[in-house]
N, C-alpha and C positions, 0 to 999 in steps of 0.2 A: 465746643465751646458757647456755640453760641442758643443750642436750644437749653443746654442744662445753666448758663450765664456762671461759667466754672470758668477756671485759667487752666493751662494746662503744664506739665513740662515738657519739654526737648521728647524727641523721639528717641528710645535707645539706640543702640547697634544693634543689626539682628540679621543672623546668618539667615533662618528663614524667609527673611523677609515678610513678618506678621509677629511685628514688637508687640508687646503689652504696654500700655499709655497709664499716665497715671494723672487725672486731674484733680483741681483741689479748689475749693470756695477761699481766698484770701483773706474776705473779711474772718474768716474761722482762724485760721493759721499762721497770717501772715505774709511776708517773702520767702521765698525759700532760701533757705543760705549754702547749701551744696548741692550738687546735681552730681554723681559718680557711679560712670559708668565700668568703671574698671573691672576688667574678666565676665565685662558682659558674652564677648566671644565664643566663652570655655560653654556656654549654654544655646539651646535652637535658637530658642522665640526670643536672645538677649532679655536685659533687664537693666532698671537704675536703682540708685538709692534717693530718695529723696528729701532731703534734710529741714526740720523748721524749726525756729527756738520757739516754744511755747510756753513757756514760765517752769518748767521745771528744773532740775538741776543738771542734768546733761539735753542733750537737742534731742529729738524726737525724729526716725528714721521711719519710712514708709517705703517699702519694695511692691510693687504690681506686678505679679510675676504668673507667668503662664508655663507650666512645665513640658519636657518632653512626654510627647503622649504615646509612643512609640516604644521605648523598651523601659523597663520599670530602672535596673541595673543605674542609666544613662541620669534617667529623673532625680534617682537617692543622691548623687553627685549634685548632682543639680539645686538639686533640694539641700545638700549641708552646704554648698557655695553662698547660697541667696540667703540662709540663717544666718550665716558666720558674716556677708556683707551688712545685712539689717542691723548688727552689734560694733557696725565699725566707727560709729559716734562715740557710742555706749550703750549702760543698758535698756535702753527706753525702743524697742524696736518693732513694726507691724510688718506681715507678711500677707499680700492675702490675692487672691485670682484664682485663677483656674488650676488646682494642684494636679490635678486630671491622676489622680489615685486617689483609694477609698482611706474611711479617717481611720484617725490611729487606734483609737479606742478597742479592743478587742470584744466591748460588747456593743459598736455602734450593729445599726439592721445592715442583715446582710445584702448582697447587691441585688438588682430582677434581673438574674440571669436570662429568664426567658426575653427579655427586649435585649441583654448583651450583645452586639453583632460581634461577630467573631473575630475581630483583629482587637478591639477592646478586652475583649474578655482574653486573649495570649498575653497582651500587655498586663493587665490590673489583678491577675487571677495566678496562686502561685504557680508552677509547673507539678503537673501531676506527678510524676517522677518525686517529687518532692514530698505531697503530702497525701501518699497512699493513694493517688487518682481522685480525689474529692475536688470539688469546686471551692478554693479559698480564698477569698479577697490578698492582694499583694496587700498590705499596709503598711510596710517596712518603708514607705517614702516618706511615707506622713512623720511614719515613728521618728525619721532624723529630725522631723523639726520640733517634737515632744524632749527628742534628747538633746537636741540645744538647748532648751531650757522655755521652747514656744508653749502657748497654751490654744484651744484649739474655740474659739468663741462660743457655738452652740454646742456643743459638748458642753462646756463648762458652768452653761445657765442650766442644760440638764441635767446636769450630778444635782444643781441646784435645786432646781423646780421641778424635775421629771416629765415634764410637756415634752412628749414623744414630736409634736408639731417643728419643735425645735431640729429633729435629726430628718426632716424631712429630704427625701432626694432634689439636689440642685438640676440634675439635667437628668438626661430618661434610667437609665440604671443605677444611680450611686447619688454619693454627695462629693461630689467630686470637687466644690467649687467651695472655697475656706478662705474665712481669716485665722488667722492666729496674732499674738501679742506676745511679746519676749518674758517673761518670770514678775518685774515690778512692775509690768502694767495689769496682769491679772485679775486686781481688784475691781479695775475700771470699768469693764466689761458689765453693762448693766441692761443691756436689750439687743434682739438681733431678730429678725424677719425676714421672711421673701419676698423677692418682688414678679409674682407668678400674674402679673395683666401687664398690657394685652395679652390675648391668648396667641399664640403663634411670632411673638415680637422678636423672641429669640430661642435657640435648641436649650436655651442654660438660662437658670432663672438668675436674675441679683438677687445679692441680699446687702441687709441692714446691720452694721453693727452701730451701736450706738458704745459711747464710755466716755466716761468721767473722770476727765484727769489728775480732778482735785483729789481722788483714788489711788491715786500713784503710787507705790513704794518709795519714799528718799533716803533710804540706807545703803549703803555696801552700792554706791557710788564708780563702780573702778573705770578705768581705762583701756583702750584696744592698745593692744602692744604684738 
């Protein structure tokens, strides 16, 4: 908070003791209106839904996510839960963080298997018996986010611009750190970049996604039931 001059949401409950945190700039987002940690105990690292009134027809909900890195099936459950909770306050939701699994788009670059450690390979690739003994990325975790109506910011801009820099790996072997927006926010994504300096600052790169909320869709304002 001091280093970045940001405010922080409360720390969410975490079974692992490694909770994901969320910091925000109050001058941009205003004060949060809700902080919802329901069902956080159903995930390994925990999560919370931070809710802001940013002038849209419904609140904006933001989740900082860190999915289970050990078992893809458990991470799929977490992805579905977190995506659903990000829509708890209406159609405007953002899920961002260490997703820990390959991007959903099957056209995404293959992971760097030479750099992939054995325990990550067993978590992030399909079982050999399922795919004829080949190394195949397990994209089912992030497919859940897409199936729930969320859009991968980097993939969306790559589709528009064709710039392969948008698909750079965020960690040693793959682009496992991602930001996803719900469908009505798709057109708000206007820029994306990795933060890769100073060298050695982290084992993951940071990422920046710029959104223009004036471009948000305002039709089909359903309510969570």
